[in-house]
Phi, psi and omega in degrees: 000135182281148177285165177300320179296320178295318177296317182293324175304313180297320179300312182293322176302316179288314186288322184264330186234013181052033177083000183263092185300327181295338179293344179295335186257035171210161180277143176221159178226102187295336183233016176078167185300335181268359181275185182283323184279153174258191175300136182235158180203170179085166176304316183277000180054064177298118182276115185292342178273338188231003185229110180301330178294331177298317181293315178301318180296316179298320176299313179297335178274000175093011177288143179280163177302318179297317178296317182297316179300319179290325176296313181299318181278354181059046180237030179221146175285113185273349182303313179294339182281348179299330179300325179289324175297315180298318181294338181242035180304325180295322179291315180297320178298322177299315179293320177299314180300317178296320179294318179300314179297318178301315181297314179295314180297318178298318179298312182291320180292321179297315179296314181296314183294335179267001180071024181258127178276128175272121192277342183202169179300323179300320178295318178298314180297320179294319177295317179296320177296322176302314179297316180297321183284317187259349179097329179192174174266108186283177183298321180297317179291319179298317178297318179298318179299321180296333181277351184291157176298142180298349180292344177120169183246139182250167176301319181296324179290323176296318177299317179301318178299312182301317183289322189253348185234007175236147177299316180300315181298321179290324184270339184227053184305315183299321179293319178297319178295318178301314181298315179297315179299325177295322175300315181295321178298317180297318180295330179274000179080017183037000000 
């Protein structure tokens, strides 16, 4: 039987990299230079514009302050820089492992602190994916969790929240459905 961390690794691999592990070691931009996200990298797709850990990781990989500033502003050709990511795959994996654990712990702690029982592994994985995608469990989600029946929260209910109570879910319904379906595939052993 796989551990929760192993299952979540598979979920993130599918959700962030479409199952292509080698894509972790190059920069990508999911919404283009005019979008909200910056260049991202790693299994967890560390967003250089919104995630301080992304910057720390780049420093640990030997990127200069000048290179990092240009990466964040998206004013540098990142293709040649992929070699440095590849050369420091071990460092990126360390940051990914820490992020995966953080997401799972945040999901479980949020549910526990709100007195909400998470009813199944799928719910934990969906909550952890929520943390990886949004950065944390915000006040709106926490308030919604507080209103839930004491019987517990399911993966399907978390999906319902994302689709109907988040801007991203309303504007990117297909992506939310894809992410949820990937959780279900991992649970079924693909």
